[in-house]
N, C-alpha and C positions, 0 to 999 in steps of 0.2 A: 374300575377304572379310576375313577376320582377321586376315589377313598385314597387309592394308593397314589396319586401324585400330592393328594393335601399334605399325605405325610411325608413324602423327599423333602417338601419345601419346609415342613415344620425343622426335622432331623436337616435340612440343611442349615436352618437358621442357628438353630444348635449348636453346631460344628463351626457356623462363623465365631458363634459369641464366646463359646468355650475353648476349642481348638480342637486339635487333630494331636497326639503325640504321636513323633515318630517310629517307627518298627523298631525294636532291639533301646531303646532309650528308656531309662531310669527315670518315671517321674517327679517322684522325690527329690531325683538330683537336678533335673532342671528345674523345680521349686526353687528349690535352694539357690540355685546360681540365678534365676531371676532377682531373687531377694536381696543378694550378695548385691546386684550390680543395681536393684534400685537403691539398696541404702549406702552404696557409697558416692552415687549421682544426685550431689546439691540443688540441682535445678531441676524442677516441675517434670514433668514426664511430658513426653509429645501428645497433640492431642490425636491422637492415634486408636484403631479399634484394641491393641495389643496394650495400648499404654493404658486403658480405659480396663480393661480385661485386667491389667493387673493394680492395678489401682482399687478396684472393688476388689479380689483377692487376697493381694497382701495388704495389711497394714502398714500406714505410713510409720516413717522415720522419724520427719520432722514433726515439731511440736506444732498442732490444728492450732489454726486461725480462730477458726467458727466456735462457740461452744458445743457442744457433743446434742445437748437438747433440741436444737435448731432442724434436725432434719428426724423430726416424728413421725412415727405410722397416720396417727391420725389429724391428718394438720389439712388448711385447705389446699397446698400444695399438692396434695396427694391428691385432692378433689380433682382439681383443676387437670392432672395427669390423667385420672379416670375417665373424665366426660372426654377431655381434648380427643386423648387416643379412639374410644367407644366411636363419636361422631365424627373424626376423621374414614376409622373404619366404616361407617354403614354409609357416608358419603361416596367415599368411592366403589362401593358395593352399589347403590344408587345409578350412579353417574353409568358403571360400567355395563349395567343391565338392562336399566331403563333407556338409554341415551345410545349408548355404542353398542346396545345388541348381545352381548357377550351371553351366555350360559351361565348361569347362578353358578357349579359347581366350577364352572374356569375364574371368574370375577372375584371368588375367596378368599384366593391364595395371593392375588395379586394384592387385594385390598387390605389385608393382613399384613402383606410384606411391606407396604407402602405405608401402615401406621407404623408398621415394628421400626422400621430405618428412620421416619421421622422424629421418635421418641428417640433413637439411639444418637441420632447425629444433636438434638438438643443434649442430651448428657455429654457428647465430644466435645462441646462449645462452651456446656460448666466448667468443663476439667481443662480446658486449653483457656480461662482466662486467668488473670494474677489472684484471687484469693480463692475460684471456683473450686465445686471439687464434685465430680462425679456422685451420683446417689444411687447404688442398690437399690433402694426402697421408693424411687420415681421410676426403674423399672419395670418393676414389680404391681404399681399403680397401671401405668401403660399397659402390660398383660392384661391384666384383670378390665382394664374397658376394651382390649383387643376381644377379649373374653366374652365378657355380654353381649358385645356388638353381633359375636358370629351367632350366640344363644340365639339372640331377635333376630336377624338373619334365617336361622335356623325354624322358628317357627313357621 
C-alpha cells in the first residue's frame, strides 16, 4: 500500500512540473502557440510554475546576458544543490520519524516533497530576478540529492 502511495506522490510531482494536456488538443499546436506568445512578449516571464516550465523547455528569444558556460554540470553550485537537497530530505525524514513518531513509509514522501518544493522555489526565485535565469541543471542536481537521501533512508 505504501508503494502505491509513494508512486502517486511521484506522478503528482511529474504532472505538476510537466503539465497535463487537455483531451483533444494537439501538443504541437499548444507548444507552437506558447512559443509565439513567449516570443512576442518583450518582458521576462512571470515567476510562476508555468513560466518556469516554459523557460526551461523553450529557448529564449532575447539575447543571453550571461555567458553560456556559467551554468556547467560540474560546478560548485551543482554540488551545493545536491548537498542541500539531500540534507533537507534526510533532516525532514529524521524529524518526522524520530520526533513526530511518523512511520518511515509515510514520512518519506513528505520529506521528498518538501525538498523538491524548496528546490523548485529556489529556481522560481532565480527566474524572477532581473538578470536571473532558471536552471534545469540545478533541478537535476536537486533530484540527485533527493535520490541519494532516499537511498540512505532505505538502507
